[in-house]
FIBA-305747 format. One record per residue (C-alpha): x, y, z. Coordinates in steps of 0.25 Angstrom, whole numbers, padded with zeros to 4 digits, always signed. Layout:
BEGIN
XYZ
...
//
This chain:
BEGIN
+0006-0016-0105
-0008-0013-0110
-0013-0001-0113
-0023-0002-0103
-0015-0004-0091
-0011+0011-0082
+0004+0016-0083
+0003+0021-0068
-0003+0013-0056
-0004+0013-0040
-0014+0008-0030
-0024+0015-0021
-0021+0027-0012
-0022+0018+0000
-0011+0008-0005
-0003+0019-0012
-0001+0024+0004
+0003+0012+0008
+0013+0008-0004
+0019+0022+0002
+0020+0018+0016
+0027+0004+0012
+0037+0013+0004
+0039+0023+0015
+0039+0011+0025
+0052+0005+0017
+0045-0008+0015
+0048-0006+0002
+0059+0004-0007
+0046+0009-0017
+0034+0012-0019
+0033+0004-0033
+0041-0009-0026
+0030-0012-0015
+0018-0010-0027
+0028-0020-0037
+0027-0028-0022
+0013-0028-0020
+0008-0032-0033
+0017-0043-0034
+0011-0049-0018
-0004-0047-0026
-0002-0054-0036
+0006-0063-0025
-0006-0065-0018
-0016-0068-0029
-0024-0056-0025
-0033-0049-0036
-0034-0033-0030
-0047-0025-0031
-0047-0015-0038
-0042-0004-0033
-0041+0014-0034
-0029+0016-0038
-0018+0030-0037
-0007+0027-0045
+0006+0025-0041
+0017+0020-0050
+0018+0020-0066
+0015+0004-0070
+0030+0006-0079
+0036+0007-0064
+0029-0003-0057
+0031-0013-0068
+0042-0008-0077
+0042-0024-0085
+0027-0029-0084
+0031-0037-0073
+0021-0034-0064
+0011-0033-0075
+0016-0047-0078
+0014-0053-0068
+0001-0049-0063
-0004-0055-0076
+0004-0068-0072
-0003-0068-0058
-0016-0062-0060
-0020-0067-0077
-0033-0069-0078
-0037-0062-0065
-0031-0049-0069
-0042-0042-0075
-0038-0026-0083
-0026-0022-0081
-0015-0026-0077
-0007-0013-0072
-0024-0012-0064
-0020-0024-0058
-0005-0022-0052
-0013-0009-0044
-0023-0018-0035
-0010-0027-0034
-0001-0017-0032
-0012-0012-0022
-0018-0025-0014
-0003-0029-0010
+0001-0014-0006
-0010-0013+0004
-0002-0030+0007
+0009-0025+0009
+0007-0013+0018
-0004-0022+0029
+0010-0029+0028
+0018-0019+0031
+0009-0014+0042
+0007+0002+0034
-0008+0004+0033
-0015+0017+0025
-0015+0029+0030
-0028+0035+0036
-0025+0050+0032
-0017+0051+0019
-0019+0068+0016
-0020+0076+0027
-0035+0084+0024
-0043+0093+0034
-0046+0084+0044
-0034+0076+0045
-0024+0086+0043
-0011+0079+0048
-0014+0067+0038
-0002+0062+0034
+0000+0050+0022
+0006+0037+0033
-0004+0039+0044
-0008+0028+0049
-0023+0027+0053
-0020+0021+0068
-0029+0024+0080
-0027+0031+0091
-0032+0026+0103
-0030+0032+0116
-0023+0026+0130
-0032+0028+0142
-0026+0030+0155
-0024+0019+0164
-0026+0017+0178
-0021+0008+0188
-0006+0000+0185
+0002+0012+0182
+0017+0010+0182
+0027+0021+0183
+0037+0022+0171
+0049+0014+0176
+0060+0024+0174
+0071+0019+0163
+0086+0022+0165
+0093+0031+0158
//
């Protein structure tokens, strides 16, 4: 590994929450597995994701102990790879995790940390609009009795 390569890698804060949900919901056994898979997905789709502001999540030694991901990224991207291979890995993982989360029907949590305005906010809270059901007039049926 080149001296300019990072020893720790991650994804954006929002994507990290999706990564956690992919594991918690049983889509992947470990977050590291989802991270690696997401890199492969992005490479297979031929995307060059934009720069991200990443949160450190994993040691490079954990994600790529034999430098197989590094070699794959360098082989697939070739001259399109500018700069650090592992910084590109972060970008690829971030893109892939977002794609996996979308395919799994996961959305980003609306509120992550309790605040004075939202003291009951929790990680994993979904942004679901609440609409009131207005009572209808006219055709009101009595509930049918159920057999016991």
